[in-house]
N, C-alpha and C positions, 0 to 999 in steps of 0.2 A: 890729552889724547890729539895726533895730528890728525887724526882720520877713521874712519866709519871698518877700516880696513886693518891697523891697529890694532885697534879694540876687537876683531876677530883671531887675530894674531894672538894675544893675549887671555882672549877665555880658553882659545883653544890651547895655551900653557898649561891654565887654570885647571882644565878639563883631566887632565893628567895624574892632578893632586890624590883623586880618590876622599875628598873629603870637603866639608868647607871651608874656602879660601879667607883666611884674616886681608887684613887691612896690609900688612907685613908680607905677605905673600905677593898679593897685586902689586905694591912696590918692588921685589924683586922680579915679577914676572915682566913688568915695563921695563927694567933696567937689561934682564936677557936679554931682552926685542929690540935693545938699543934704541929705547927710549925717555928721554928727558922726560927726571922724576922731581917734581916740584910738589909744594903744597898744593899748588892749582890742578895742575893736571894732575893725582893721585886722586884729588875728590871729585875732580869727574868721570874719572875713569870708573872708580868705585859706585856713583851716581848711577853712571849709566849700566854697569855689572850688576846690579840692585835692580834695576828698573825694567830687566831681561828672566831675572830668576824671582820675584816676588810679586803675587798677585796677578792681575791680569796687567802688568805692566804699562808700557804710554799711554794705554787704554782705561788706566787706574778713575782718572782726575772725571773722565767722561762717565765713568759707571757711577760718581761719586756723587753727581750735579742729577740736584732731587729731580728734579723736570724730565731729566732722563731715563725712558723705559724698556728702548735699546739702541744699540751701540751694533754698526753692521759694517764690518769690512770687506772692499772687496776690493781683495790684493793688498798690496805697499804703495799704493797710490792715493787711494780712496776711503773716507773712515767718516762712517753719515753718524747721526743721530735721530731718535725719535722722541717725540715730547707731544708737549701742550698745542705746541705753533706746526706739528707733521714734522717731516726729514728735512734735515736739515746737513749740510756738508759743514765737517769740522776743518780744523785747521793740524790734527793729528796725523801721520804719513810714518811711516815705515820708512826705512833704509834701502830694503830687500823684501821680495818674497821667502828667501829664507827663513828672512827674521821673522814675519807671520807667522812660517810655516815652525818654527821652533817653539813660539807663545801658543801656538795651539797643539800641540805636541805636551805642552808642558802642563796645560793648561787639562787635556785627557789625562796624562801618566798620574796629576794628580786624585783623581777620584779611579783609579786603578783601569783605565781607558787605555785602550793601545789604538795609535792613529799613525800608518802609515801608507807605502804605496801599495801594500797588499791590502789594509784595510783604513781607503782613503776617505773615508767619514766618518766622524761620531756625534750621537746626542746624546748627553749627559748634562748631571746637577751639580754644578760644584760645592763644596762644606757650606757656603752661606744664601744660599738658593738661586744662586744663577745659574737659567740654562744656558747652556753654551752647544753652538750646532756648526760643527767645522767642515768642512772640504777644502782638500788639497789642493795643489795648483795642478793635480796631472790629470784631473778633472774639467777646472774650469779655465778657462781663455784670462781671465784678469789676473788669477794665480790662486793661493790659498784666500778663503772666505770664510770668514767669522759672523758669527748671529749670536748676542748676549743679550739675552733677557734676561731683566732687571725684577727681580722678586719686589710682588710690592713692600711697601716698609713700613704702611698701615693701613688697615682695614677699614674701606671709606663706609661710611655713612650712609641712607636714606636723606640724612640733612646734606651731606656734602654736595651728594647728586643735583639735589635742589640748589643749592649756591653755586653750583659749578655750569647752573643751565639747562641740565641732559634732562629734567623732568621739572614738571610743576609738582606746588606740596600735594594736590587733588588725587595727582597721578603717583606721586609717591603713597600717601592711603590707599588707593588700590589695592599696589601691589603688597602692599601690606596686610591688607586683608587677606589677598592671596596666598600668604603664607601661613596666616592664621587658622583658615580654613581648611587647610591640608591639600591642598589641589596638584596635585604632580605638572611638570612643567616644562617646559628647556628656554632656556637663553641662548635665542641666537644670533648671529651677526659673522660679516666678513672680519677676518684677519686682520687684528689689535683694536677692534671696537669695544673693547672693553669686557669681554662675554662674561669673564671669571671673576673680571673685581665687583662684576653686579651681583655674579650668583654670592661669592662671597659677603656681600651686604645684606643680600635677604636671606641666607643664615643664620646671619647675627640675628635677626628676627625670630627665630626659634623658640620656643619657650627653653628655659634652661633645665625646664623637668623632663627634655626627650632628650634621646642621643642619637648623634649624628655619625654614620658611619664613613666616611670620602674616601672613595677612590678615584686614582690618578697616574698616569705616566708619565709626568714629571711633578713634584711635589709646587704646585701653586698658590692653591687655596690655603686661605688662614682666614678664616671665621672666628669673627669675638663672640665664642660660644665656650661654656667651661667644659661640655659633655662633649667634644669632636675629637677622634679617630680617624689617622688618616694615615692611608696607607699607598705607597707608591709601587709599580710595577718594575722589576729591573730586568735588563737585558744579560743574553747568555756573556761567558765570559771568554776568555782566549780560546778555551778548548772545547767551547759551543754548548756547556753547561751549566746550568740556575736560573735558564730563565722563568723569571714569572709573566704570566701576560695579566692585561686587564679583564680578560675572562675566567682569569685563578682568581683574580683576588674580590670578582663579584661576587664566585659562588664562594669564598670565605666570608666573606664581609655577610652573605645571608646567615650565615652561624653565629653573631658575633649581635646577636639580638640590637638590629637597627629599630629607632622610631623613624627613621631617615635615612634612605640611600640618596650615595648622592655618586655619579662620574662625572667627572672633574670637566672630560672633556670624550666624549662620545665618537670612538672615528674607527671602528671596528666591529672585530662579529660579540664584541660585548654588549653591544647592542642587543641579542636575542635573549641574553641573561637578564638584560636590565629591566626588561618589555615580560621575561616570566616573574621576577622579580616580585612588580608592580603589579602584579596579575593576581597575587599569591599573598593579599591582607597588608601588606605596606605603603600607606599612603603618605601622601607626600613627598617622594620620590624625585628628584631634578636633576638637573646638568645641562654641557653646551654641547653646542653644536655648530658647527660650522656652514651657515649658510646665506647669502645673499640676499635672499627674501625670505620671510615666511612663507608666503607661499611655496616656497623651493623644498620645502620643510617632508613633504611625503614623497617625493624622490629620493629625498640624500636619506631616508630610512628604507625606502625600497634597497639603495643601495649598497647600503653598512649591513641591512640586515643578511641581504644574500652572500658576503663574508662568513654570515654563520650557518649558511648551508636553511635559511626562513625562504620560504617562496613568497609570494605577493599577496596572495589571497591571507596567508599564513599575518602577514607584518603588517597588513592592515588591521584586521581581525584584532592582535596584541594592541596596535597603539593605540585602537577607538577605545579599548577597554581601561588600560592603561594612561594615556594620556590626555591631559584635560587641555590646556595653555600651553601659549609660546611667546615670549617677551621676545622684541625683537630690536635689537640695537643698527646705528649704523655710523659711520664716522664720516664727519662732513671735511670737505678740502684743506679746512685750515686745522685738523685733528681734534678739534671737538666731536665727543662722544654725545648720543643724542639715544633716549630710548624711543623706537619711532612709535612703537603702536604693542598693541595685548590680542592675542587672537583665540580662537578657541578651535578644538579641533571637534568636528564633528563626521559621524558615516553617513555617507548619500545611502537613502533607500534603495536604490537602483539596483547601480555596480557594488555594492558594502565598502567601497574605496573613501577612505579619508581624509578630509577636506579641512586643511585651514583656512576661518571665517575670520576678517578683521572685529575685532569687538570695540574696541577702545583704538584711535588713533590720538600721539600728544606731539601735534603742530607746534612749533615753537612761537611765542608769542600770541598765541590765540588761545580758547578754551579748548578741552578736551572736543573730539570728535567721538560721537556712538555710531557704529557700524552695525551691521546686521546679524552681526553673535551676541551683540550685547545682551537680548533673554537670558541665551544660555550660559553669558558668563554670570552673570544676577543671577539664576538658578545656582550654581555652581559654590558661586560667593554664600549664599545663604543656607546652604546643605552644610 
């Protein structure tokens, strides 16, 4: 190939075949375009076309890296990866925004989703579990943006968290007791802090005699558990039909005889149904919620409940009865995830509002610190 323009000409000619091109078709298209056909040039052209038509194209090598959790494409000139060492700029680039757009549209089409100027964004899960979010260049100043979240390649055990320095053995023992006591809890933290990974680790500790029903917007939780049912929400199709929300799934999950109801990430009106479910005898329910600190959880619950039409007093009353603990994670600057504290939810006797009170803090290289909520925590673990 003499250049990217030549590849585009060959690609356009092959597009008129209406079928999957063979190597002979590629050679003929090159000759028709006035290009010199040699073994080397033909191999280079076929390889370039295959990169554009199979998998994630030039991003495949990054997604295959065991340490990469996210691949972020900021237009054609910047491709970043996220992993144990934080964000890093890779050597991968695209020739043009049109190439990024073609990749985004092909990934969307592979799961039956539409991506064009009329619908310039898409959020979907690929067949291999990779979550892809794309925004076309008509909305972004840098061009088409792609965000790919790699699914966990395995379920991490609590031993893995200890070995990674994310929590001490004593801290992990407390979390195991939390699960065994069927304490209802939320895992909180910022973006990329490891909330889903930790929740999967904790769900793997649930006795095999109990039935888990997991509800998610995009299927990410994969606990190592023999009796786990996973339900996934679904967006509307091109005609605007067929949408299944998390609220729909929570209501269906209640009819599936769950021992523990799990919402992968609480982000909307489904919070109202989850709290209602936890107040009707479903013990040990849990989920994740985005919060920059454990103290922000009550305000976050208020905001989400408002989407479901639940007032402030009602959500605090429901949360006080349904939720017992908050496990908060932090992500340090170099990318290390740490379980920072375990808090309990108590209700202020005067205002009736829920407060998040630290019970245990897990500092780095120091013994566990006991907080003012320790007595409440010990009582719930004993119960």
